[in-house]
C-alpha positions in Angstrom: 109.5 129.8 81.3 108.1 133.0 82.7 110.4 135.3 84.7 107.5 136.7 86.5 107.2 136.3 90.4 104.9 133.2 91.1 101.4 133.9 92.1 101.0 134.6 95.9 98.5 132.8 98.0 95.9 135.1 99.5 92.6 135.2 101.5 89.6 137.5 100.9 88.0 139.7 103.4 84.4 138.4 103.9 85.0 134.9 103.5 86.2 132.8 106.5 90.0 132.5 106.2 90.1 128.7 106.5 91.6 128.5 103.0 94.7 129.7 101.5 93.5 130.6 98.0 95.5 131.1 94.9 95.2 134.5 93.2 93.4 133.3 90.3 89.7 132.6 89.6 88.6 130.2 87.1 85.5 131.2 85.2 85.3 128.6 82.5 86.2 125.0 81.8 86.4 122.9 78.7 87.6 119.3 78.8 90.9 119.1 80.5 91.4 122.9 80.5 90.3 125.8 82.8 90.3 129.4 81.9 90.7 132.3 84.3 89.0 135.8 84.3 91.6 137.1 81.8 91.0 134.1 79.6 94.3 132.6 80.3 94.4 128.7 79.6 95.4 126.2 82.3 96.0 122.5 81.8 94.1 120.9 84.8 96.0 118.1 86.5 94.0 118.4 89.6 90.5 117.7 88.5 89.0 119.8 91.5 91.0 117.3 93.9 89.8 114.2 92.0 86.2 115.4 91.2 85.9 116.2 87.6 86.9 112.9 86.3 85.4 113.6 82.9 86.5 117.1 82.7 84.4 120.2 82.3 81.3 120.4 80.1 81.2 116.8 79.1 78.3 116.8 76.7 76.5 113.6 78.2 76.9 115.0 81.7 75.8 118.4 80.7 72.7 117.2 78.9 71.5 115.1 81.8 71.9 118.0 84.3 70.2 120.5 82.0 67.2 118.1 81.4 66.8 117.4 85.2 67.1 121.0 86.4 64.4 122.0 83.8 62.1 119.5 85.5 62.8 119.5 89.2 65.9 120.3 91.1 64.9 119.3 94.7 61.8 117.6 96.4 62.6 115.5 99.5 63.9 112.1 100.6 60.2 111.6 102.0 59.3 110.9 98.4 60.3 108.3 95.8 63.3 109.0 93.5 63.8 106.8 90.4 67.1 108.5 89.7 68.4 107.3 93.1 66.9 103.9 92.6 68.8 103.6 89.4 72.1 104.9 90.6 71.9 102.7 93.8 71.3 99.7 91.6 74.5 100.5 89.5 76.6 100.8 92.6 75.2 97.9 94.3 75.7 95.6 91.2 79.3 96.8 90.6 80.4 96.7 94.3 78.7 93.3 95.1 76.9 94.9 98.0 73.3 95.4 98.8 72.2 98.8 99.9 73.1 102.5 99.2 72.5 105.7 101.2 73.1 109.2 99.5 74.6 112.4 101.1 76.4 115.2 100.0 80.2 114.8 100.5 82.9 112.5 101.7 82.9 113.7 105.2 79.1 112.9 105.4 79.6 109.5 103.9 82.3 108.7 106.5 80.1 110.0 109.3 77.3 107.8 108.1 79.8 104.8 107.9 80.8 105.3 111.6 77.2 105.4 112.6 76.1 102.3 110.6 79.2 100.5 112.0 78.3 101.1 115.5 74.6 100.3 115.0 75.7 97.0 113.6 78.0 96.4 116.5 75.2 96.3 119.0 77.3 97.7 121.8 80.7 97.3 120.3 82.1 100.8 119.2 85.8 100.9 118.7 86.9 101.5 115.2 90.7 101.0 114.2 92.0 103.5 111.7 95.4 104.4 110.4 97.8 107.2 111.4 98.1 109.6 108.3 94.6 108.7 107.4 92.1 111.4 106.3 88.4 110.7 106.6 86.8 114.3 106.8 86.7 117.4 108.9 83.4 117.1 110.8 83.9 116.0 114.5 83.4 112.1 113.8 85.3 111.8 110.6 88.0 114.1 112.1 88.4 111.8 115.1 88.6 109.0 112.6 91.5 110.8 110.9 94.8 109.8 112.5 96.5 113.3 112.1 97.2 115.2 115.1 97.8 118.5 113.2 94.1 118.3 112.2 93.0 117.7 115.9 94.6 120.7 117.4 92.0 123.2 119.0 89.2 120.7 118.6 89.4 118.7 121.6 87.7 116.6 123.0 87.4 114.4 119.9 84.7 111.8 119.4 85.9 108.7 121.4 86.0 105.2 120.2 88.9 105.3 117.8 92.4 103.5 117.8 95.2 104.4 115.5 97.8 102.2 114.1 100.6 102.8 111.5 99.4 102.4 108.0 100.3 99.1 106.2 101.1 97.5 109.5 99.3 94.3 110.0 100.7 93.3 113.3 99.7 96.6 114.8 96.2 96.1 113.8 96.1 92.5 115.2 97.5 93.8 118.4 94.8 96.5 118.8 91.8 94.1 118.5 89.8 93.7 121.7 86.3 92.8 122.9 85.0 96.4 122.0 86.5 96.5 118.4 83.8 96.7 115.7 85.6 97.7 112.5 88.7 98.5 110.7 88.3 101.8 108.6 91.0 102.3 105.9 92.0 104.1 102.8 93.2 101.8 99.9 95.6 104.5 99.2 96.2 107.5 101.5 95.6 110.5 99.4 95.9 113.6 101.6 99.1 112.2 103.2 100.9 112.1 100.0 99.7 109.2 97.9 100.9 106.4 100.2 100.3 103.1 98.6 100.4 100.1 100.9 102.3 96.8 100.1 100.5 94.2 97.9 98.1 92.0 99.9 97.5 94.5 102.7 93.7 94.8 102.1 93.4 91.1 101.5 94.9 90.6 104.9 92.6 93.1 106.5 89.6 91.3 105.1 90.9 88.1 106.6 91.3 89.8 109.9 87.8 91.1 109.9 86.5 87.8 109.0 88.2 86.0 111.8 87.2 88.5 114.4 83.6 89.4 113.4 84.5 92.9 112.4 83.4 95.1 109.6 85.9 96.3 106.9 85.0 99.9 106.1 86.9 101.1 102.9 87.1 105.0 102.4 87.1 105.3 98.6 86.1 109.1 98.6 89.4 109.9 96.7 90.3 106.6 95.2 87.0 105.4 94.0 85.0 106.0 90.7 87.7 105.0 88.4 90.5 107.1 89.6 93.1 104.2 89.9 92.1 102.3 87.0 89.3 100.1 88.7 85.9 101.3 89.7 86.9 101.1 93.2 90.6 100.8 94.4 90.0 97.9 96.6 89.2 95.8 93.6 92.9 95.6 92.7 93.0 93.0 95.6 89.7 91.3 94.8 88.2 91.9 98.1 84.6 92.8 99.1 84.3 95.2 102.1 81.2 95.6 104.3 80.9 99.3 103.7 82.3 101.5 100.9 82.3 105.4 101.2 82.3 107.5 98.0 82.1 111.2 96.9 84.5 113.4 95.0 84.3 112.0 91.4 80.9 110.3 91.7 78.9 113.2 90.1 81.6 115.0 88.2 81.7 118.2 90.3 78.1 118.2 91.7 77.9 117.6 95.5 77.1 113.9 96.1 78.3 111.3 98.4 77.4 107.7 98.9 77.6 104.8 101.4 77.4 101.2 99.9 77.0 98.6 102.5 76.2 94.9 102.9 72.7 93.6 103.5 74.0 92.6 106.9 74.7 96.1 107.9 71.6 97.5 106.1 69.3 95.5 108.3 70.2 97.8 111.2 69.4 101.0 109.4 65.8 101.6 109.7 63.6 104.9 109.3 64.9 107.5 111.6 68.4 106.0 111.9 70.0 108.4 109.5 69.0 111.0 107.0 69.9 114.0 104.8 67.9 116.9 103.5 69.9 117.3 100.3 71.5 113.9 100.0 70.7 112.3 96.6 69.6 115.6 95.1 68.0 114.9 91.6 70.5 117.1 89.7 73.6 115.5 91.2 72.1 112.0 90.8 71.4 112.7 87.2 75.0 113.5 86.7 76.2 110.6 88.7 74.0 108.1 86.6 75.8 109.4 83.5 79.2 109.1 85.2 78.5 105.4 86.1 77.7 104.8 82.4 80.8 106.4 81.3 82.9 104.3 83.5 83.4 101.5 81.1 86.0 98.8 81.2 87.8 100.7 78.3 87.9 104.0 80.3 89.2 102.2 83.4 91.9 100.4 81.4 92.7 103.8 79.8 93.1 105.5 83.2 95.5 102.7 84.4 97.5 103.0 81.2 97.9 106.7 81.2 98.7 106.6 84.8 101.5 104.2 84.1 102.6 106.5 81.2 102.9 109.5 83.5 104.9 107.6 86.3 107.2 106.1 83.6 107.9 109.5 82.1 108.5 111.1 85.5 111.0 108.4 86.4 112.6 108.6 83.0 113.6 112.2 83.6 115.5 111.0 86.6 115.7 114.5 88.2 117.9 114.9 91.1 115.1 117.0 92.9 112.6 114.1 92.7 112.8 111.5 95.6 110.0 109.3 94.7 107.1 108.8 92.2 104.3 106.7 93.4 100.5 106.0 92.9 98.2 103.9 90.9 96.2 104.9 87.9 95.6 108.6 87.5 96.4 109.2 91.3 100.1 110.0 91.5 102.3 111.7 94.1 105.7 113.3 93.2 107.9 113.7 96.3 110.7 116.1 96.2 114.1 116.1 98.1 114.7 118.7 100.7 114.7 121.7 100.7 112.3 121.8 97.6 108.8 123.0 98.9 106.0 121.4 96.9 103.8 124.5 97.5 106.4 126.7 95.8 106.5 124.3 92.8 102.7 124.3 92.6 102.7 128.1 92.5 105.2 128.3 89.7 103.4 125.6 87.6 100.2 127.6 88.1 101.9 130.6 86.7 103.0 128.6 83.8 99.5 127.4 83.2 99.3 124.0 84.9 97.1 123.1 87.9 98.3 120.6 90.5 97.6 119.7 94.0 100.0 119.2 97.1 100.2 117.1 100.1 102.3 118.7 102.9 105.6 120.4 102.2 107.2 117.8 99.8 104.6 116.0 97.5 102.8 117.4 94.4 99.5 115.4 93.8 98.8 114.6 90.1 95.0 113.9 89.6 94.3 114.5 85.8 90.8 114.0 84.3 90.2 110.7 82.7 89.9 112.3 79.3 93.6 113.4 79.3 95.6 112.8 76.0 99.3 111.9 75.3 99.7 115.4 74.0 98.5 116.9 77.2 100.7 114.5 79.3 103.7 115.8 77.1 102.8 119.3 77.7 102.7 118.6 81.4 106.1 116.9 81.3 107.7 119.7 79.4 106.5 122.5 81.6 107.2 120.4 84.9 110.7 119.5 83.8 111.6 123.1 82.9 110.1 124.2 86.3 112.5 121.7 88.1 115.5 122.8 86.0 114.8 126.5 86.9 114.5 125.9 90.7 
């Protein structure tokens, strides 16, 4: 364990100071490792916040991207795109839904979902979302995110949202009225600390939507693309939403988002209803097609297995500073007892060569790549345990 003072957060001068940036720059990546400008090695247990599921420089992804960029890297959505057609077909097949729209990010995917929902609603406009939820930072998706701390300074918000406690069926049932058009939910709340709802929550939401002619919109931006051990996290409860939003891990680090919707919703989206200049960029789509092919049943089972292994080992150490360990697959939250600050722990881990994320002041987020090995999990556990013992 290093005796050096932990790295401090800092901002740079010309960049807008909307991020706290760690005082380290990664200039190279290989598999589950990142390397800084002094060639120091870091074990990556963040994956760019659930983005680089297959690590850095995966040979099949790299090959597809190189081949595409050597041919054409942008045209326009005014023209045909075989890559988009292939990817849309894969997403439709595996989701059981009918149509796909491509954009560039999770925020954009959720903005599109809000628009599609209200178009389908034909006059109904109110969407029920959960307190603590996170759907993005553009004005519509921000308004859907039930977190006051994110709203401050940006009023008035986009109207038409009702917020209820997460994992509270009664609150949802009591919030439905003649103007309600949809329920929009995360299968697991990521940004709020890896909050896992009780078993049957999503199934009950599906029943409520069916009984009240509402759409069920599932935000799988962080939970999707194999992160929890299923291609989509809602598949653990064997339901089919009306709309699924995706981004993050879909193209292993290239900017891409997607909305998968039922044919009933798709009928309302006609030319001019929505669009994106860069959405479905050929290079990002080339990477995403490989990601879809890599996400085999064996890989999904492995993700689930390795996630269980990490949780078991974390609980086995039974450290007095750990209040809770929760999550599913390779999406894990470690909640600390007061007064331990998760950001301080993340800084120390970074100094010791391990990259993790945080959620608020008490939770460390563990989002390893899908290629993580037993040896790398052991390495993480050793460094993490030593860090806690030295707090």
